[in-house]
N, C-alpha and C positions, 0 to 999 in steps of 0.2 A: 927859865923863869916860870914861877908858879902863881905868886900873888904878892900883893903889898900888905904890910901890917905896920903897927906903930902909928907914926904920923901920917901914913898914907893907907889907902885901902883900894880893893878892887883888883882886877887882873889886867887892866889896861896898862900897856907898857909902850911908850912912856905915859906917865900920869902927871897931874898937877897937884901941888901942895899949897894951900893958903896959909901964909905965915901970920897967924893971929896970935901966936905965942911960940915959945920954943917947941920945936918938933924933932922926933927921932924917927926917921923913915927907914923901915926895914924891908928889904927886898928878899922874898923867899924863893928858893930854887929847889927843884926835884930832879931825879935822874931822868935822862932822855929815854923813852920807850918806843918800841916798834910792834907792828902786827905781823906775827909769823904764823903761817898756815902749814900744817902737816897733813898730807893727803896721800891717796893711792890711785893707781891706774891698773886694773879697773877700780872704780870708786867703791867705797863702802867696806874696804878691807880694814882690819885692825892695824893700828900703829902703836909702838911703845915710845912714850915720851917721859924721860926722867924717871923710868922705872914703873910707870903706870900705863895700862892699855886703854886705848880710845878707839871708837869707831871713827873712821875718816869720812869727810875732812874735819879737822879740829884746828881752830885758830887760837893762838895764845898772844898775850900782850907782855912782851919781855923788854927789860931794860937794855939799853945800849951797852954792848960789851959783855953781857952775861953769856954764860955757856950752858948748853943743854945736851942731853944724850937722846939720840934718836935710834929706834930699832924697827925692823920689819919682820914680825913673826912669820915663820914659814915652815912647813906648808900650812895653809889655812883652808878649812872645809868650806865648800860652797853648797850648792844644791846637791841632792843625792847623786853620787858618782862623779862629782866635780871637786877640784881643789885648785888652790892658787899657790904658786911657788915663786919666792922672791927672785928677781932678776937683777935690778940695780936701782940706785937712788939718782935722782935728777942732778944732785951736786957731785956725783961720782964717788961718794963715800961708801965705806963698807956697809954690810948689812946692819951692823950696830956701830954707830960712830957719833962723835961730838961735833956740835956746831957752835959758833960764836956770833952773837947778834950784832949786826952792823947796820941794819935797816929793815924795812918791811920786806918780807920774802915768803916764798912758797917752796916747800920741799916735798917732792913726790917720790913715793916708793912704787916702782914698776913690778908687776907680777905677771908671770905666764900662767895661762889657764891650762890645766891638765884634766883629762877625763880617764875614768877607770875602765879598763878592759877586764871582763870576767869571761870565763869559758865554762862550758858544761857539755855533757854527752847525753844522748838519747838513743836507746834506753840506758838507764843507769848500769854501770859496771861493764859496758861493752867496749870501752876504750878510754883513751885520754886525749887531751889537747895541750900542746905546748905553744907559747907559754900558758900557764894556767890562769894568771891574772897579772895586772900591773897598771901603773899610771903613766900616761903618755901625753905629750904636748898636743894642743889643738892642731888638727889637720895632719898629724904625723901618721904615716902608713906603717902598720904593724903586720908582720907575717905570722899566721897561725897555721899549725899543722895538726891534723887528726891522725891518731895512732890507734889502729884497731887491735883489740884483744884477739886471742886465738879463736877461730871459728866464726869471726865477724869480719865484715868489710865496710869501709866508708861508703856512705850513700850520697849525702849532700849536706850543705850548711843551711842553717836557719837562724832567726834572731838577728844579731848584729852582723852576720855574714850571710852571703848567698852564693848559689851556684854549686857546681860539682867539682871544681878544681881543688886539688889538695897537694901542697899547701895553697893558701889564698891570702889575700891582703885585705886588711880592715883599716879604713880611714877614720881616725879618732876625732870626729867633729862633734861628738856627744858621748855620753856614757854608753857602752855597748857590751852585750853578752852574746858571744859567738857560740852557737850550739852545733856540735858535730853529731850528725845523725848516722847511726850504723845499722846495718841489716845483717842477718845471718849470711855467712859465706856459703855459696851454693856451688855445686859441681854437676856436670853432665855425666850421668851414668847410663850406659847402654847395656841392656840385657838381650842377648841374642842366642842363636843356636847354630850348630853345624851338624847336618845340613841346615841352611837358612830356611826360615819360614815356618819352623815348628812352633808350637805354643809353649809359653812359659807362664808361670804364676808369680805374681808380684803383690805382696801384701794382701793375699787372698783373692785377687782378681786375675782372670786369664787374659793374655795378650798374644797376638801374633808377633813373632819376632821378625826383625829386630825392633825393640822398643826403647826409646831414650827418655830418661826422666831427669828433672832438675831437682836435686835433693840438697838439703842443708848439711853443712859440714857436721860430722858427729852423729847424724841421725842413723837409726838402724832400720833395716828392711828385711822382710822375709821373701826369699826367692825359691822357686821350685821348678822341677822339670817333669810334667805329667808323662807317664809312660805305661803301656805303649801308646803311640799316636798313629792313627790311620793316615796312610798316604793314598796314592793311586790304588786302583783295584788290585788286591793281592800284595800290597806293599805296606809295611808298617815300620815305625821308627822306635827303637828301644833305647832308653837312657843308658849312657855309659859313665860319664863323669863331667864335673864342672872344671872350668879353667883355673879357678882359685883353690881347687882341691877340696871344696866343701861337700857335704852330703847332698843327696838328691834334693832334699828340702832343708835349707839352712838359712842362717841370718848373716847379713853383711853390715858393716859399719862404714859410713861414707867418710873418706879421708882425702879424696881428690877425684878428679875426672878419671873414669876407668870403664872398661868393658868386661862383663862377665859372660862367658860362653858356655852353654850346655851342649856337650857333645853326645850325639845319638848314633847308634849302629843301625844301618838299614837292614831290614829282614824281608824275605819274600816268602809267600805262601806256596807250599807244595800240596797238591790234591791228587791222590792216586785212587783209582777205582778199577773195577773189572767190568767187562762187557755184560756179564750175567752174574748176579750175586749168588746164584745157586750153584755156580760152577767153580768158585774159588774165592780167594781173598788176596789183598795186597797189604804188605807191611813196609813202612808205616802207611796208614791211610791218608793222613794229612798232618801238617805242622808248619811252624814258622822257623826259617833258618837264615842265618846271617849271610849277607852278600858274599858270594864266592865260596861259600861252604859246600863241601861235597857230601851228598846224602845217598846212601845205598837203599834202593827200593827192590823188594822181592815179590814176585808173583807166586802164589801158593794155590795150585789147582787142587780141587777135591778129587777123591778117588774116582777113577773113570774119566777124568778130564786131563787135558794137557795144555801147557802154555804154548801159544803160537807166536805172538809178537807184541811189542809195545806200539802204541799210537799216541797222538797228541804232541806235547812239547818235548819230543825226543829226536835227537839227531838221527838221520837215516842210517848212519853207520852203527848205531847202538840199538836198533829196534829188536834184535834177536837176543840181546844180552839179558840174562836172568841169573843172579840179581843184576840190577842196572844201577850205575853210578851217575847221579845228576849233579851238575854244578849250578848252584842257585844264583844266577845273575839276573833273574827276573822271576815273575810269577810263573809257576809250572803246573799244568794240568796234564796228567798222563793216564793212559788206560791200558790195563793188562787184558789182552785178548786171549781168552781161554776157549778151547773147543772140546767137544765130546771125543773121548778116546775110542778109536775103532779097534775092537777086539777081533783080530783075524790072525790066527797062528799060521805058521808056515804050512802045517799039514792041512789046515782048513783052507788056506789059499789054493792048495792043489785040488781040493774037492769043493768047489763053490756050490752053494745051495741051488736047487733047481726049482724052488717055489718060495712064495711069500709066506712068512709065518710070524705070529706074535705069540710069545711064550709067557707063562705065568711069572709074575714078578717074584723076586727072591731077595730077602726073606719075606714071608707073608704069613701072618701079620708082621708088621715092621714098626720100628721106632729107632732111630730118627729118620733113616733113609732106606730106600729099596732100589733094587736094580731090575730094569725091564730090558729083556733081550729080544731081538727080532732079526729075521733074515730076509734078504731080497736077492732074487736070482740075477738081477741086472741093475745097472745104474738107474736110480729112481729118485723122485722127490718124495720124501717121507715127512708126514706130519703126525706127531703123537701128542694127544691132549688128555687132560684129566678132568673128569666131570663128577659132580656130586649126584646123589640119587634123584634129585629133582631135575637133572638135566642141565644144570648151570655149569658152564665151563669154569674150571678153577685155575688151570695152568696149562700153557703150551710148553711141552718139554722139548720139542724139536720141530723145526719146520725148515728143512733144507734138503739138498741133494746128497745122496749117499751112493757110493760104488757098490757093486755086487759083493755080498759077503754076510758075515755075522756081526751084528752091531749091538750096542747096549747104551742105554741112557739111565740116569739116576734121578729119583725124585726125593726131595728132602722134606716133603710135607708142607710146602709153602705155596701160596698163590702167586699170581703174576705180579703182585705188589710187594712180595717178600714177606707177607704176613703168614704166620703159622696157622694152619687150618685145624679144626677140632678133630678129635677121634671119630672114626666112623668108617663106613663102607664107601669106596670110591670106584668109579669106572675109569679105565684108561683105554683109549681108542687109537688104533693105528690106521692111517689112510694113505693110499697111493693112488695113482691113476687106475690101477688094476686090482686093488685090494682094499678091503675094509673089514676090520675085526676089532672087538672090544673084549675086555676081561675085567673081573672084579679084584679089588685088593682092599686090605683092612689096615687102617692106621690105628695103633694103640698107643696110649700114653700112661 
């Protein structure tokens, strides 16, 4: 019932009619209507009603028995990184379905909240993350994995993920950006020597070996082996080769953990000398030789002198060998002992001198050397010296005991220090316990 018209009026039902004349009372009726509300959970999402979109909640006044089409658009954007995905209607209908009005009612479309997961890497281009991105229901746990490019390695998570575990889990209770942080892959590289403890050069700096470096994958470095290197006194180490086959100074590229070894040969110093530099020489005089190398050394007496024996670092069984073979197992210092040759012939030995005598040198004048001959009648200690005209002693030629006979010594025109003296007149003097005599000689150049 809606209202009365004709012979009656108003909306009261029943109503009263006063019969003051003929009356036609008309009762007016309209369709029954109901309040129908269309809403969402969470509230505020859009709904589709009879082909039109509305923000929920939306209330309609519909006639009893009328039909209407309801829909739940999905997905629907929320705040940045959020969306809402249809789940179900409160009446159990499909996402888009028809209803018939039978009374006041509320229809609710339920949505699930989803958050967006994004991933990135730092620095750019150093790796990837799987999955790269996606939408996930609220509170769902998502596994993310960092994948390093060549020469890089995973370091840690930041942003929407944390820690150093890989893979790791991200709980989607809000929009998240998981950042995989990568660092350069590094390796331990050891630079050493054999024998150990020698110096190496690495990128222009000197280090005592072994030396270990932490280097990035793919990086290049310059390594070198200084040579020769001093060891203990009389010992040195000479470069032979690198374990990787490179040159003495070469570049390496890091591709993994490794050891590069510079191999050295041990060498020992040989020093050879004579007891008097005016009486002879030794060849070779000095040099460096590989460990266990055999070296031949020869004593070379001057005219009028003879080799007697070796002293120094020489085995007792080899002291009379000339030339001498030395095995270099350590530093060696050897001395060739040379003596004045005694000139006594067989005939002279039968007729020994019966007096002391000092004879004129021959040749005279001389250059570069001269011979001085003397005789002694019995075993005596003889000292022969050279002086300049000012009386300063220049050289002691001999100062030792001689047996009876005819003897000679040589002078090469040098002083006691091995320095060549200038041209001029010199005196040479012979002295024994029972004899003293001097003579002049001339050195010309």
